[in-house]
C-alpha positions as CSV (number, residue, x, y, z in Angstrom):
1,M,185.6,97.9,93.3
2,A,183.9,96.2,90.8
3,A,180.6,97.7,89.4
4,T,177.3,96.8,90.3
5,Q,175.6,94.3,88.2
6,K,172.5,96.1,86.5
7,I,168.7,94.0,86.5
8,V,168.0,93.2,83.3
9,L,163.6,93.0,82.6
10,N,162.0,90.3,81.0
11,P,160.5,92.0,77.1
12,S,157.1,92.7,77.0
13,R,155.7,91.1,73.7
14,D,152.0,91.0,72.2
15,I,150.9,87.4,71.8
16,P,148.0,86.0,69.9
17,F,145.7,84.8,72.7
18,N,144.7,81.5,70.2
19,K,148.6,81.0,71.2
20,L,148.2,81.0,74.9
21,V,147.1,78.5,77.3
22,L,146.7,77.9,80.7
23,S,150.0,76.5,82.9
24,Q,149.6,73.7,85.4
25,A,152.2,75.8,87.5
26,N,149.7,78.6,88.6
27,V,149.4,78.2,92.5
28,R,146.1,79.6,92.5
29,R,143.4,76.4,92.8
30,V,140.8,78.2,95.4
31,K,138.8,81.0,94.1
32,A,138.3,84.0,95.7
33,G,137.5,87.9,95.3
34,V,136.1,89.2,91.9
35,S,134.4,86.4,89.8
36,I,135.8,85.7,86.2
37,E,132.6,87.6,84.9
38,A,133.0,91.0,87.2
39,L,136.5,90.5,86.1
40,A,135.6,90.4,82.4
41,E,133.4,93.3,82.4
42,S,136.0,95.2,84.5
43,I,138.8,94.2,81.3
44,A,135.8,95.0,78.5
45,R,135.5,98.4,80.4
46,R,139.4,99.1,81.0
47,S,141.6,97.1,78.9
48,L,143.9,95.0,80.4
49,L,145.5,97.0,83.0
50,Q,148.2,94.3,84.0
51,S,149.9,91.9,81.7
52,L,150.5,88.3,81.3
53,S,152.8,86.3,82.5
54,V,154.0,83.9,79.8
55,R,156.7,81.0,79.8
56,P,157.9,79.5,76.4
57,V,156.4,75.7,75.3
58,L,159.1,74.0,74.6
59,D,158.6,70.3,72.6
60,A,160.8,67.5,73.5
61,D,164.2,68.2,71.9
62,G,163.6,71.9,73.7
63,N,162.8,74.0,71.1
64,E,159.8,76.6,71.3
65,T,156.9,75.4,69.7
66,G,155.2,79.1,69.3
67,M,152.9,78.3,72.1
68,F,153.1,80.2,75.6
69,E,151.8,79.0,78.8
70,V,149.9,81.2,80.9
71,P,151.9,80.7,84.6
72,A,150.6,84.0,86.6
73,G,147.3,85.7,85.5
74,G,145.4,82.5,85.0
75,R,141.8,84.5,86.1
76,R,143.1,87.6,83.4
77,Y,143.6,84.4,80.8
78,R,140.1,82.9,81.8
79,A,138.4,86.2,81.5
80,L,139.7,87.1,78.2
81,E,138.6,83.7,77.1
82,L,135.2,84.3,78.3
83,L,135.6,87.5,76.0
84,V,136.2,85.5,73.2
85,R,133.5,82.9,73.9
86,Q,131.0,85.4,74.1
87,K,132.8,87.1,70.4
88,R,133.7,90.4,72.1
89,L,137.4,89.8,72.0
90,A,138.6,88.0,68.4
91,K,140.6,85.3,69.1
92,T,143.8,86.6,67.7
93,A,143.5,89.5,69.4
94,P,147.0,90.4,70.6
95,I,147.8,90.2,74.4
96,P,150.0,92.5,76.1
97,C,152.7,89.6,77.9
98,I,156.5,89.1,79.6
99,V,157.8,86.9,78.5
100,K,160.2,84.8,81.0
101,T,162.6,81.5,80.4
102,D,164.7,81.3,83.5
103,G,163.3,80.2,86.8
104,L,160.1,78.1,88.2
105,A,156.8,78.7,86.8
106,E,155.6,78.1,90.4
107,E,157.4,81.0,91.8
108,D,156.4,83.5,89.8
109,S,153.0,82.4,90.1
110,L,153.3,82.3,93.9
111,A,155.4,85.5,93.7
112,E,152.9,87.2,91.7
113,N,150.1,87.0,94.2
114,T,151.6,87.0,97.6
115,D,154.0,90.1,96.9
116,R,151.1,92.6,96.1
117,E,149.2,94.6,98.7
118,A,145.9,95.7,98.9
119,L,144.7,99.0,98.8
120,H,144.0,100.5,102.8
121,P,139.6,100.6,103.0
122,L,140.1,104.4,103.1
123,D,142.1,104.4,99.9
124,Q,138.8,102.6,98.2
125,F,136.6,105.1,100.2
126,R,138.2,108.2,98.9
127,A,138.4,105.9,95.2
128,F,135.3,106.0,95.0
129,Q,134.5,109.9,96.3
130,A,137.0,110.4,93.3
131,L,134.5,109.1,91.0
132,R,131.7,110.7,92.4
133,A,133.5,114.1,92.3
134,K,134.3,113.5,88.5
135,G,130.7,113.4,87.8
136,Q,130.1,109.2,88.3
137,G,126.5,108.7,90.0
138,E,125.6,106.3,92.8
139,E,123.9,103.8,90.6
140,E,126.7,104.2,87.8
141,I,129.6,104.1,89.9
142,A,127.6,100.9,91.5
143,A,127.0,99.0,88.1
144,T,130.6,99.6,87.1
145,F,132.0,97.8,90.1
146,G,129.3,95.2,90.5
147,V,128.4,96.6,93.9
148,T,125.0,97.7,94.9
149,A,124.3,101.4,95.6
150,A,123.9,100.9,99.1
151,V,127.4,100.3,99.1
152,V,128.6,102.9,97.6
153,R,126.1,105.4,100.0
154,Q,128.5,103.7,102.6
155,R,132.1,104.2,101.3
156,L,131.1,107.8,99.9
157,K,129.9,108.5,103.9
158,L,132.8,107.2,105.4
159,A,134.9,109.0,103.0
160,A,133.2,112.3,104.4
161,A,133.9,112.3,108.0
162,S,135.9,114.4,109.2
163,P,139.5,114.6,108.5
164,G,140.7,113.9,111.9
165,L,138.9,110.9,112.3
166,L,140.2,109.4,108.9
167,D,143.8,110.4,109.8
168,A,143.2,108.2,113.1
169,Y,141.8,105.7,111.0
170,A,144.4,105.6,108.5
171,E,146.9,105.6,111.7
172,G,145.8,102.5,113.5
173,A,144.3,104.2,116.4
174,M,140.5,104.1,115.3
175,T,139.0,100.9,114.0
176,L,136.8,100.8,111.2
177,D,133.8,100.3,113.7
178,Q,134.5,103.4,115.6
179,L,134.4,105.0,112.4
180,M,131.1,103.6,111.0
181,A,129.7,104.9,114.6
182,F,130.8,108.4,113.9
183,C,129.2,108.8,110.5
184,I,126.1,108.9,112.1
185,S,126.6,112.6,112.5
186,D,127.4,114.7,109.6
187,D,129.1,117.5,111.8
188,H,132.9,117.4,111.7
189,A,133.1,119.5,114.5
190,R,130.5,117.3,116.6
191,Q,132.5,114.1,115.9
192,E,135.7,115.7,116.5
193,Q,134.4,116.5,120.2
194,V,133.1,113.0,120.8
195,W,136.6,111.1,119.7
196,A,138.4,113.6,122.4
197,T,136.0,112.5,124.5
198,I,136.3,109.1,124.4
199,Q,140.1,109.0,124.0
200,R,140.8,110.2,127.6
201,G,138.1,107.2,128.8
202,W,138.5,103.6,128.4
203,N,134.9,102.9,126.8
204,K,135.5,103.1,122.9
205,E,132.8,100.9,121.4
206,P,130.9,101.6,118.8
207,H,127.9,101.8,120.4
208,T,128.8,104.5,123.1
209,I,129.8,106.4,120.5
210,R,126.3,106.3,118.5
211,R,124.1,106.9,121.8
212,T,127.1,110.2,122.7
213,L,126.3,111.4,119.4
214,T,122.5,110.5,118.9
215,E,122.0,112.0,123.1
216,G,119.1,114.4,123.0
217,A,118.1,113.5,119.8
218,V,114.3,111.7,119.3
219,R,114.1,108.3,117.4
220,A,112.3,107.9,114.7
221,T,110.1,105.1,116.2
222,D,109.1,107.8,118.6
223,R,105.1,108.6,118.9
224,R,105.6,112.5,118.3
225,A,107.9,111.5,114.7
226,R,105.6,109.0,113.7
227,F,103.2,111.5,114.2
228,V,104.6,114.4,112.3
229,G,106.4,112.6,109.4
230,T,110.1,112.7,108.6
231,E,109.2,114.5,104.9
232,A,107.4,117.1,107.1
233,Y,109.7,117.2,109.4
234,E,112.6,117.7,107.0
235,A,110.4,120.1,104.9
236,A,110.4,122.5,108.3
237,G,114.3,122.4,108.0
238,G,114.9,119.5,110.1
239,I,118.3,117.0,110.2
240,V,117.8,113.3,110.4
241,M,120.5,111.5,111.3
242,R,120.8,108.0,109.7
243,D,123.0,105.3,110.3
244,L,124.1,103.5,107.1
245,F,125.9,100.8,108.3
246,Q,123.3,99.1,110.6
247,D,119.1,98.7,111.1
248,D,118.4,102.4,112.7
249,D,114.5,102.0,112.4
250,G,114.1,105.4,110.8
251,G,117.0,107.1,112.4
252,W,116.9,110.2,115.1
253,F,115.3,113.7,114.8
254,Q,118.3,116.5,115.6
255,D,116.2,118.8,116.6
256,P,113.6,118.1,119.3
257,A,112.3,121.6,119.8
258,L,111.3,122.0,116.6
259,L,109.5,118.3,116.5
260,D,107.9,119.4,119.7
261,R,107.0,122.4,117.3
262,L,105.2,120.6,114.5
263,V,103.5,118.5,116.7
264,A,101.7,121.1,118.8
265,E,100.9,123.0,115.3
266,R,99.5,119.8,113.8
267,L,98.1,118.7,117.1
268,A,96.1,122.3,117.2
269,R,95.1,122.1,113.5
270,E,93.5,119.0,114.6
271,A,91.3,119.6,117.5
272,D,90.5,122.5,116.0
273,A,88.9,120.1,113.2
274,I,87.3,118.1,116.1
275,R,86.5,121.7,118.0
276,A,84.3,122.2,114.7
277,E,82.1,119.4,115.2
278,G,80.3,121.3,118.0
279,W,82.0,120.1,121.0
280,R,82.0,122.7,124.1
281,W,85.6,121.7,124.7
282,V,88.7,120.0,122.8
283,E,91.6,119.2,124.9
284,A,94.6,118.2,123.2
285,A,98.4,116.8,124.3
286,P,100.6,114.3,123.0
287,D,99.8,112.1,125.6
288,F,97.6,112.3,128.2
289,P,97.8,111.0,131.9
290,Y,96.4,107.5,133.2
291,G,92.8,108.4,134.4
292,H,92.4,111.5,132.2
293,R,89.3,110.5,132.0
294,Q,87.8,109.9,135.5
295,G,85.0,111.9,137.2
296,L,83.5,112.9,133.4
297,R,80.2,111.1,132.1
298,P,81.0,109.5,128.8
299,L,78.3,109.5,126.1
300,P,76.6,106.9,124.8
301,G,77.2,107.4,121.3
302,T,75.6,105.3,118.2
303,N,77.3,103.6,115.4
304,P,74.4,102.9,113.0
305,L,74.3,101.1,109.9
306,T,73.3,102.4,107.0
307,E,70.5,99.5,104.9
308,A,74.0,98.8,102.4
309,E,76.4,98.9,105.1
310,Q,74.5,96.7,107.2
311,A,73.8,94.5,104.0
312,T,77.7,94.2,103.5
313,F,77.9,93.4,107.2
314,D,75.8,90.4,107.4
315,A,76.9,89.1,104.2
316,L,80.2,89.2,105.1
317,K,79.5,87.5,108.7
318,G,77.4,85.0,106.5
319,E,81.0,84.4,104.2
320,Y,82.9,84.3,107.2
321,G,81.2,81.6,108.9
322,A,81.0,79.4,106.0
323,L,84.8,79.3,105.6
324,E,85.1,78.4,108.8
325,A,82.3,75.5,109.1
326,Q,84.4,74.7,105.7
327,Y,87.6,74.6,107.3
328,G,87.5,74.2,110.4
329,E,89.1,70.9,110.9
330,A,91.5,71.3,108.2
331,A,95.2,70.9,109.6
332,E,96.0,73.9,107.4
333,L,94.0,76.9,106.0
334,P,95.1,77.4,102.4
335,E,96.9,80.3,101.6
336,A,93.7,82.2,99.3
337,V,91.1,80.9,102.5
338,E,93.3,82.3,104.9
339,A,94.2,85.9,103.1
340,R,90.3,86.3,102.8
341,L,89.2,85.5,106.4
342,L,92.0,88.0,107.0
343,E,90.4,90.4,104.8
344,I,86.9,90.2,106.2
345,E,88.1,90.3,109.9
346,A,89.8,94.0,109.3
347,T,86.6,94.8,107.2
348,I,84.1,93.9,109.8
349,E,86.2,95.4,112.7
350,A,86.2,98.7,110.3
351,F,82.8,98.7,110.7
352,Q,82.7,98.2,114.5
353,N,85.6,100.6,115.2
354,R,84.5,103.4,113.2
355,P,84.0,106.6,115.3
356,S,80.3,106.8,117.1
357,T,78.2,109.6,116.5
358,F,76.3,111.8,119.1
359,D,73.1,113.4,120.1
360,P,73.8,117.4,119.1
361,A,72.2,118.2,122.3
362,D,74.7,116.5,124.0
363,I,77.6,117.3,122.0
364,V,77.1,121.2,122.9
365,R,77.3,120.2,126.7
366,A,80.4,117.4,126.2
367,G,84.2,117.6,124.9
368,A,87.1,115.3,123.5
369,F,90.6,115.1,123.9
370,V,92.9,114.8,120.7
371,S,96.2,113.0,121.5
372,I,98.9,110.8,119.7
373,D,98.5,106.9,120.3
374,R,101.9,104.6,120.6
375,D,101.7,104.0,117.3
376,G,101.9,107.8,115.9
377,A,98.4,108.0,114.7
378,L,95.6,110.4,115.6
379,R,93.8,109.7,118.7
380,V,90.2,110.9,119.5
381,E,88.4,110.3,122.5
382,R,84.8,112.6,121.9
383,G,81.8,112.2,124.2
384,Y,82.9,113.2,127.5
385,V,80.4,115.7,130.0
386,R,82.3,117.4,133.0
387,P,80.3,118.1,136.0
388,E,79.8,121.7,135.8
389,D,78.5,121.1,132.2
390,E,75.9,118.1,133.3
391,P,72.3,119.4,132.6
392,P,70.1,120.8,135.9
393,V,67.7,118.4,137.1
394,T,64.7,119.0,137.0
395,T,61.3,117.9,139.1
396,P,58.1,118.1,137.2
397,D,55.5,120.5,138.5
398,D,52.9,117.9,139.4
399,P,50.1,119.1,141.8
400,D,49.6,115.6,143.0
401,H,53.1,115.7,144.0
402,A,52.4,115.7,147.7
403,A,50.7,112.3,147.4
404,A,53.7,110.8,146.4
405,P,55.0,107.6,147.7
406,A,57.0,107.9,151.2
407,S,60.7,107.1,149.5
408,I,60.2,110.3,147.3
409,A,61.5,113.0,148.9
410,P,59.6,116.6,148.8
411,E,60.7,119.4,147.0
412,G,63.6,121.1,149.0
413,N,61.7,124.4,148.0
414,A,58.6,123.3,149.7
415,T,57.4,125.9,152.3
416,P,54.5,125.2,154.5
417,S,51.2,126.4,154.9
418,A,50.2,129.4,157.2
419,T,49.0,127.2,159.8
420,E,51.9,124.7,160.4
421,A,54.3,125.8,162.3
422,P,58.0,124.4,162.6
423,S,57.8,120.7,163.2
424,T,60.8,120.8,165.6
425,T,59.2,120.4,168.3
426,T,56.7,117.5,167.4
427,T,57.2,113.9,168.6
428,A,55.5,110.5,167.8
429,A,53.7,110.7,171.3
430,E,52.2,114.2,171.1
431,P,50.5,114.6,168.2
432,S,51.0,117.7,166.8
433,A,48.5,120.6,167.0
434,E,49.6,122.3,164.0
435,V,48.4,119.1,161.9
436,P,45.5,120.5,159.2
437,E,42.4,120.4,159.1
438,E,40.7,117.8,156.6
439,D,38.6,121.0,155.2
440,E,42.1,122.3,154.1
441,G,43.2,120.2,151.5
442,R,45.9,118.2,151.0
443,T,48.8,119.1,152.2
444,P,53.0,117.9,152.4
445,L,53.6,116.1,155.3
446,P,55.6,117.6,158.1
447,E,58.9,117.1,157.3
448,R,59.1,115.4,161.0
449,L,56.6,113.3,160.4
450,M,58.6,112.3,156.9
451,T,61.6,111.8,158.4
452,E,60.1,108.9,161.5
453,L,58.2,107.2,158.4
454,T,61.1,106.9,156.5
455,A,63.1,105.4,159.4
456,H,60.9,102.6,159.8
457,R,60.8,102.2,156.4
458,T,64.8,101.9,156.0
459,V,65.0,99.2,158.9
460,A,62.1,97.2,157.2
461,L,64.1,97.7,153.9
462,R,67.3,97.0,155.6
463,E,65.8,93.1,157.0
464,A,64.4,92.6,153.6
465,L,67.3,93.4,151.4
466,G,69.4,91.0,153.7
467,N,67.6,88.1,152.8
468,D,67.2,88.4,149.3
469,W,70.6,88.4,147.7
470,D,69.6,88.8,143.9
471,T,68.1,92.4,144.5
472,A,71.3,92.9,146.9
473,F,73.5,92.2,144.3
474,L,71.7,94.3,141.9
475,A,71.2,97.3,144.4
476,V,75.4,97.1,144.8
477,L,75.6,96.8,141.3
478,H,73.2,99.8,140.4
479,A,75.0,102.0,142.9
480,F,78.7,101.0,141.3
481,C,77.4,101.7,138.2
482,L,75.7,105.4,139.1
483,R,79.3,106.3,140.0
484,L,81.5,104.5,137.5
485,F,79.9,105.4,134.4
486,Y,77.2,108.4,135.7
487,R,79.4,110.0,137.8
488,S,76.3,109.9,140.2
489,T,75.5,109.0,143.7
490,A,72.3,110.8,144.0
491,D,70.0,108.2,142.4
492,T,70.4,104.8,145.1
493,C,69.5,104.9,148.4
494,L,72.3,103.0,149.2
495,E,75.6,104.9,150.8
496,I,78.4,102.8,148.5
497,E,80.7,104.7,146.8
498,A,82.5,102.7,144.2
499,K,86.0,105.4,144.2
500,S,88.3,104.7,141.0
501,A,91.5,106.0,142.2
502,G,93.8,108.2,140.1
503,F,97.4,107.7,139.4
504,G,99.4,110.9,140.8
505,T,102.7,109.1,139.7
506,Q,102.0,108.9,136.0
507,A,104.4,105.2,134.8
508,P,105.6,105.8,131.2
509,G,103.8,104.3,128.4
510,L,100.7,103.2,131.0
511,N,98.3,104.2,128.8
512,D,99.5,101.9,126.1
513,T,99.7,98.8,128.6
514,A,97.6,95.7,127.1
515,S,95.8,96.1,130.3
516,A,95.1,99.4,130.0
517,K,93.5,99.1,126.7
518,A,91.6,96.0,127.6
519,I,89.9,98.2,130.4
520,D,89.1,101.3,127.7
521,V,87.6,98.6,125.2
522,R,85.6,96.8,127.9
523,H,84.8,100.3,129.6
524,E,83.6,101.7,126.5
525,A,81.5,98.4,125.2
526,W,79.5,98.9,128.7
527,V,78.6,102.6,128.3
528,K,77.1,101.5,125.0
529,Q,75.4,98.8,126.4
530,L,74.2,101.2,129.4
531,P,70.9,103.3,129.1
532,A,71.8,107.1,128.5
533,T,70.3,108.3,131.9
534,S,70.5,107.3,135.0
535,G,66.5,107.2,135.8
536,E,66.8,104.3,133.6
537,L,69.6,102.3,134.9
538,W,67.8,100.4,137.0
539,D,64.7,98.9,134.6
540,A,68.4,98.1,132.7
541,L,69.8,96.2,135.3
542,V,66.8,94.1,135.7
543,G,66.4,93.2,132.0
544,F,70.1,91.5,132.2
545,D,70.5,87.9,132.3
546,T,72.6,86.6,135.3
547,D,75.9,86.2,133.3
548,T,75.2,89.8,131.9
549,L,75.2,91.3,135.4
550,A,78.1,89.0,137.0
551,A,80.6,90.4,133.9
552,L,79.3,94.0,134.5
553,F,79.5,93.5,138.5
554,A,83.1,92.0,137.9
555,H,83.9,95.3,135.8
556,C,82.6,97.5,138.2
557,A,84.6,96.4,141.1
558,A,87.7,95.9,139.5
559,L,87.4,99.4,138.6
560,T,88.0,100.6,142.5
561,I,91.1,98.6,143.1
562,N,93.9,100.7,144.9
563,A,96.9,99.0,145.0
564,L,99.3,101.7,145.0
565,H,102.1,102.1,146.9
566,E,102.5,105.7,148.1
567,P,104.9,107.0,150.5
568,W,102.3,109.5,152.0
569,N,99.5,106.6,152.2
570,R,100.7,103.8,154.3
571,R,97.9,100.8,153.8
572,P,99.6,97.9,154.7
573,G,96.5,95.6,155.1
574,A,95.0,96.7,151.6
575,L,98.1,96.4,149.8
576,A,98.4,92.8,151.8
577,H,95.0,92.3,150.5
578,A,96.0,93.0,146.9
579,D,98.3,90.2,146.8
580,R,95.8,88.2,148.4
581,L,93.5,88.9,145.2
582,A,96.4,88.4,142.9
583,Q,96.4,85.1,144.1
584,A,93.4,84.3,143.7
585,V,93.1,85.5,140.1
586,G,95.8,83.9,139.1
587,L,97.9,87.4,137.9
588,D,101.2,87.4,136.2
589,M,102.7,90.4,135.2
590,A,105.0,89.0,132.6
591,A,102.5,87.2,130.9
592,A,100.1,90.8,131.5
593,G,103.1,92.1,129.0
594,W,104.9,94.3,131.9
595,A,108.8,93.3,130.8
596,P,112.3,94.7,132.2
597,T,113.4,97.9,130.1
598,V,115.8,100.9,131.0
599,E,112.6,103.2,130.9
600,T,110.7,100.8,133.2
601,Y,113.3,99.5,135.7
602,L,116.8,99.2,134.9
603,G,117.8,102.4,134.1
604,R,116.4,103.6,137.3
605,V,117.8,100.7,139.8
606,P,121.5,101.0,141.4
607,K,124.0,98.6,139.3
608,A,123.6,95.6,142.4
609,R,119.9,95.2,141.7
610,I,120.4,94.9,137.6
611,L,122.9,92.2,138.5
612,E,120.8,90.5,140.5
613,A,118.4,90.8,138.2
614,V,120.5,89.2,135.3
615,R,121.6,86.4,137.9
616,E,118.2,85.3,138.9
617,A,116.9,85.3,135.2
618,K,120.0,83.9,133.2
619,G,122.3,83.2,135.7
620,E,126.0,83.7,137.4
621,H,127.5,83.9,134.3
622,A,125.7,85.7,132.4
623,A,125.7,88.4,135.2
624,Q,129.6,88.3,134.9
625,L,129.7,89.3,131.3
626,I,128.3,92.6,132.0
627,D,129.5,93.8,135.8
628,H,132.2,95.5,134.4
629,L,130.3,97.9,132.3
630,K,129.1,101.3,133.0
631,K,125.7,101.6,134.4
632,P,124.1,103.2,130.8
633,E,125.5,100.2,128.9
634,M,124.7,97.8,131.8
635,A,121.3,98.4,131.5
636,Q,121.4,98.1,127.7
637,A,122.7,95.0,128.2
638,A,120.8,94.0,130.9
639,E,117.7,94.3,128.8
640,R,118.7,92.3,126.1
641,L,119.4,89.8,128.3
642,L,116.3,89.5,130.3
643,A,113.9,89.6,127.2
644,G,112.0,86.6,126.9
645,T,112.6,85.5,130.5
646,G,109.0,86.6,132.4
647,W,112.1,88.0,135.2
648,L,109.7,90.7,137.5
649,P,111.1,92.8,140.2
650,E,109.9,92.1,143.7
651,P,106.6,94.6,144.0
652,L,105.3,92.9,140.9
653,R,105.5,89.4,142.1
654,T,102.3,87.3,143.3
655,P,103.3,85.3,146.3
656,G,102.5,81.7,145.8
657,L,101.6,81.7,142.2
658,P,102.3,77.9,140.6
659,D,104.0,79.2,137.4
660,E,105.6,82.2,139.5
661,A,107.3,84.6,136.8
662,A,110.1,85.2,138.8
663,A,111.2,81.8,139.4
664,V,114.9,81.4,137.6
665,P,114.9,79.7,134.5
666,P,117.7,77.1,134.1
667,A,120.7,79.0,133.6
668,A,123.1,78.4,131.0
669,S,125.6,75.5,130.9
670,D,129.0,77.2,130.3
671,D,129.5,75.7,127.1
672,E,126.5,77.5,126.3
673,A,127.5,80.7,127.3
674,E,131.1,80.5,126.3
675,G,128.9,79.4,122.5
676,T,127.0,82.5,122.9
677,A,129.6,84.8,124.0
678,D,132.1,83.6,121.0
679,G,129.0,84.2,118.5
680,D,128.7,87.8,120.3
681,A,132.8,88.0,119.7
682,D,132.5,87.1,116.2
683,A,129.6,89.5,115.2
684,I,132.0,92.3,116.8
685,I,135.2,91.4,114.8
686,A,133.3,90.0,111.5
687,L,133.9,92.8,108.7
688,P,131.1,94.6,107.7
689,A,129.8,93.0,104.3
690,F,130.8,95.8,101.9
691,L,134.4,95.2,102.4
692,I,134.1,91.0,102.5
693,D,131.3,89.6,100.4
694,A,132.5,87.9,97.8
695,E,129.7,89.4,94.8
696,D,131.4,92.7,96.4
697,P,134.2,93.5,94.6
698,A,136.5,96.2,96.0
699,L,138.0,99.0,93.7
700,P,141.9,97.9,94.0
701,Q,140.7,93.9,94.0
702,A,139.2,94.4,90.5
703,I,142.5,95.8,89.5
704,A,145.0,94.1,91.6
705,A,143.2,90.8,90.8
706,E,143.8,91.1,87.1
């Protein structure tokens, strides 16, 4: 049997750099991967890790000229050339080269670039982890390989996943997107538990993994999380889960119980500080239901400015007016002018919105509410008096009280004189024998007589008021204001009661809607404009002009609306009238700020209604894109699809509205829909930036590209 011929490898020689030239046989024409500059830095740091493949340059007679061409390793040659130009490498520096004379130069170049295999991404992650373990910091690693520190943190995060998950990824049982989703949590046991769960189901999407791992956690955008703050939460031992691979809005607070405790503690401290101002009571809660101030009388606080503040305020208003007059006709404001106008607006708003001051005599019988607003800031509502804390109504001790006009009733505890018999049997046709003699002096009129006289006056007053629209309007408005601003009906002779319905069932976020905030602002403005006591109200209303009275009347009438659907209180006529009112004012709930979200609608109705909403707003094709999803995923997808469409469920639609918010917008064409779907698919299958960015060389690329 013939012996197997042994392979003879080409010899390696050190050739001076100035004896090397690029070969036209190099097959690489398209620049890709690590830049020449980055590769030069890598060679400068680590020396040349891979020899050049060269061939002798022959003259016309086939003799070697002493020069060598480089068909394989052109990028390494250019990197060395750059180092020579930078005078960091000598022109005659010996370069390790493998000299070949047989075969084709093009074959050498092609084989070198196609036979090599890039490292598995997991090997990249572990390589960074090994560098970190050997003492290199994130910034140092980033600088060494020309990437950002964020990319280093991402790779280290992936390498720190559960070993079981890393094995599944290495074997191809898990995608990179899934592994990134699991890295939202550092709990290996929880990661493996979720992986075992989703393996039994069909839905293994990354968003499902993220949602499962963050189930029960509180988003950092939650008002409670913002109120406490990430630093305080972590200082108390709390853990914040972060997603390094997509925008997470600050992450998730993993311990809701700890967060609630920190919220309660801070609210208690804030309440103690408010209580120290002298208020009779202070209630604190993360949020209060809409209408929590109903039945309480707001105090008319003041917001006086000092002379210096008033001068500053007036100067700012003057400057603002001057700038508006100067640039009012300009198509576009200069950047400096626009910035100054915004600065003035913010300063004026700060003057106007600073806390009101109250009379100390009122503070001792009033209270305050302490809560958190939707942005996580402290909300303090001062100056509300409970009915039981109202000061007692007293009547001055007037010796001439009996001679008061008939419209003023006598004191409730007035006692008849000794000669005065009960008047229950006295009639108008039979003068009472108990009428006191003239020499007994002036005494209160008998109760029965007072009733009879005021009966005549009541009828006459009704007739007169029925013919005087202006005064009738004023009287009704007076009655409204007494009930809605002073919580009293004792100071009006009109038996009209303005009720402002409460909300037994609290809709999520109702306090923070644009409509609720606008009502509160308008109401507080009227509180400041109306007098402090109900006894002064009539005179104040008489002094208002027509427009002011009309605006106040509309506000009071609006507060009495009750268009609630309540299972225990069927009111078809009232709800039909609410529709008529909505038509009259052109109510558009989409324009008012309501939008279909998982919380407000989509997560609380069956899948059929979710699909119906998408079908109405976006067309049949859009509904088909999500009809295979489970309800939680379907609701989230529908929320994204319905955003900005103006779609409304039936209870929120206004019949006959010209620009009907529930009208179906033009459905996207099939081409457009397919384009959208393709775009989404591209977004799903695209590799993350830290693996494909041309400016982001990976460790194995830096080595293999040489």
